[in-house]
N, C-alpha and C positions, 0 to 999 in steps of 0.2 A: 758681266755687269750683274750686281746683286739686285734681287727684287726687293722693293721696299716692304717693310713689315706690314702685315695685315692690321688694320685699325683695332681689330678685336684682341690683339695681343696686350693691349693696355688693361683688359679686364682681368686683372690679377686677383686670384682667389684669396680669401681671408675671411675674417668674422664679419662680413658685410655682404650685401646682395647688390647685384648690378641690374639696371634696367634703363630703358630709354624713355625720355619724357619730351613731349612736344610743347614748345614754348616759343612765343614770338615768331612763329613761322618756320622754325628749324627744329631739328631733333638734337637733344642734349643727352649725353650719357652721364649717369650718376651712379655713385656707390653709396649705400646707406646702411645704417645700423641704429638700433635703439628706438625707443618710443618716448614721446614727451614734446616739449617745445622744440620747434625746428631751429636748428643751427646750420646755416648754409655756408660751406667752406669753398672759397674761391682761390685757386692756385695762381702762382705767378710764372714768369719766364725764368728759366727754360724748363719748367716742370709740367706736371699734369695732375690729375686728381689724387694719385697715389702719394703725393707729397704729404697728404694729411692723414696717412694711415695710423700714426700714433694718436692723433687727436680724435679720429673717428671712434676708436675703441674707448678712449678715456671719456669722451662726452657721452657715449652710449651707456657706459657703466655709471655715469653720474645722473642718468635720468633724462637725457635729451635725445631727440631724433637728429642724428648727425648725417648730413648729406654733403658729399663732396662731388663737385661737378667738373667735367672736362669743359672748359669754356669754349665758346665758338671758335672753330678752327683748330682745336687741340684734340689729341687722343682719339676717342671713338665718337666724338660729336661731329655734327655736320661742319663742312668747310666751304661755305658759299663764297663766291668771288667778292662779295661786298658785305658791308655791315660791321666794319671794324672801327666805327666811330663811337664816341662816348654815348650818344643818345641810343643807338641800337644795342650796344652792349649792356647798358643799364636796363633797357627793355627786355633783354634776354633774362636777366636776373629777376626782374619784377614778374615777368611771365612765368618763370620757373617756380617762384614762391606760390603763385596762384595755382599752377598746374599740379603742384604737390598737395593741393587741398588745404593750404594754410592761409590765415589772414595776415600773419606777420612772421618775420624771421629775425633771429640774431645773425648778423653777418660777420664772418671772419674771413679776412683776405690778406694774402701775402703779395707784396710788390705790386705788379699790375692788378692782381685780384684785390689788393687793398685799396688802390686808387679807384678801382671800379666800385668798391663798397662805399667809399666816400660819395661817389657820384650817385649811386642808387639811393643812399640816405637823403641826399638833397632833392633828387628828382621824384622819388617815390616814397616820401617820408612816411606815409601811412602804413607802409608794408614793413617797416624796420623798427625793431624793438631796441636794438643796441648795435654797436659797431666795435669790432676788435680788429686792429690793423697791425700787420707785422712788416717792418721794413718798407713802410708805405706812407710818406708824407701826403698831406692834402695836395691834390693836383695843382692848385694855385700857389701853394707854398713851394712846390717843386719848380713850377714855371718861373716864379719870381727869383728863386735862388739860382736857377740855371742861367737865365739871361743876365742877371746882375753880375755874375762872375764869368760870363762867356769871354770877356776881353782879357782876362788874366792869362798870362803865358806861364806863370810859375806859381807855386804854392798849392795848397790843398783847397780846391774849390769844387762846388757841385757840378759845374760845367765840365771840369776835367774828370771828375768821378763818373759822370754819366755821359762820357764822350761817345759811347756806343749809340746814343740817340741820333747823333748826326751821321755816324758811319752806316747806320742801317737805312739811310734814306736812298742810297743808290739802288737802281733796279737790278735785279738778278744776281749781282755779285755777292751781296750778303747771304742770299740763300745758298749759293754754291759754297761759300766759306763755312757756313753753319753746318752743312751736311757732308763736307769733304772728310775723308778718312773715317767713315762711319760716325760722323757727328762728333769728332774729337774736340771741336771748339766748345761744345756744350760742357764737357768736363773741364776744359781750361777756364771757362767763365766761372764755373762753380768753385774751382780752387782759388781763383783770383778774388772773388767776392766774399768768400767765407772767412771766418776766423782761422787762426793757424792750427787749431786742434782738430777740427772736423775732418780734414783730409787724412789724418792719422787714424781715425776711427775705422775699425774693420768693416763697418757697414757702408762706408763711403763708396767703396768700389761697386757694390751692388746698386746703390742709388745712382751713381754716375752711369752705369750700364743701362739701367732702366730709362733714365732720362734721355740718353743718347738714342736708344732704340725708338722711344716715343717721338723724338724729333725727326726720325727718318720715315715715319708714316707719311704717305703721300699727301702733300698739301699743307702739312703742319708748319714747316719752316716758313713758307710764304705767308701763311695766315698769321703766325706769330709776329712776323716783321711788319705786317700791315697795321698792327696796333701802334707801333712806333711811328710809322709813316704818317698815319692820320694825326697823331698827337703833335708832331712837329709841323706838318704842312698846314694844319688847320690854323696855326698861329698867324699865318700869312693871309688868311682869308676871313671873311666875315663870320663864318661859322665858329671860328675860334673865339671871337669876342662874344657871340651868343652863348656858346658853351660856358664860358667863364661867368657870364651873368646868371646862368641857370644854376650854378653850383656855389655862388659866392656867399650865400647866406649862412649864418651860423646854424649848426644842427641843434635839434631839440632833444636828441637821444644821447645817452652816455657813450663815451668812446674810450676804449682801452688801447693805448699805443704801446706796443712792444717793439723795442728797437735795439739791435745789437750795437754795443759800444764801439765795435770794430768794423762796422759796416762801411765798406769802401766804395759802395755803389750809390746808396742813398745815405748821405752823411747825417749823423745825429743832429747836427745844427739845423738841417733842413726839416727833419721830422719835428723838432721842438718848435719850429716856426709855425706849425699847424695848430697851435693852441687856440688861436682866434676862431677856429671853425668847430672846435669841440663843444659838445653840449654839456649840460650840468652833470655832476657826478662822474666826470671824466678824469683820467689820469694818464701820465706818461711814465712808462717803466723801462729804464735802460737795463740791458742784459750784458753783464761783464763777460769778456772773452768770447763774445759771439759776433759773427759777421752778418751777412745779408740773408741768411736762412735760419732764423731762430727756431722754427718749428722742426727743423732737421738737426740743427747743431745742438740744441738743448731741449729735446722734445718733452721731457718730463716736467721741466720748469714751466714751459709754455702751456702744457696741458693743465697743470695745476693753477696757473694764473687765469686761464680762460674759465675754468670751472668756478673758481672763486669769484671772478667778475660777474659771471652769469647768475650766480646764486644771490648776489647782492644788488644787482641792477633793478631799478624800479620796473614793475610789470604794468604796462598800460592797459592790459586786458583785465586787471583786477580792479581798476578804478571805475 
């Protein structure tokens, strides 16, 4: 029986520094580079902070303080048994911004990290300057599209595209499936959700290997699945209604939505349905030939669009 990788193995060297930050009662591992306005990068499933390696360097070179965090339960951050609900997770991000010594941050999030960014911007509005979300519809847009199409047995629907939401609800079995054969399921998901070009890229093998190893760190698979379990089970309880009420208002900050035209996990139509929650000076940008991982599949375009968006977004600190 192989020993799980040590959590410290995710501290991959590069033109950034690693450190631990205490926020919201837990320890969060971050990688950071650059000086300037804080840009906080929130990864999605099944990745970890390293997914933002291209954007960290591009943002630092453009004059920003780029910080990529291992979210609660991932990488070398703490993996407590509880706290995978929307309120606590948004509190983690809000607490991290303050712990980093900043009044506000520009949030960039992919998939789960993007939906968390939507939540933070609604619940902790004073801490957020702008929002850039990749492959991440607003949580209420996703909820509406999922349940509206759940009864369809055929055709291209959001419920079918995100069927893993329901498969992940069973106890224990999803964790075993996710970690079996050295987390081979992680690579299968990446191939299934990406556009056709990325798996042919020579870099894909290393990305898949890194993400598989990170999923095998003790506690990561269970923690990652707890995000999904809370998201679905809360819909059947009063806390789901209260959460929806807390995030239903339109944002006041600009939002850049970057979405792969070939995303088979979060459908473009679902992402476009998020328009009602975007603040002023927002825009939706489709990315041709890209699937669910825009920051990995077309990193140079994503980095350029992020830098352009940040350069032109209104600065509330200047008013």
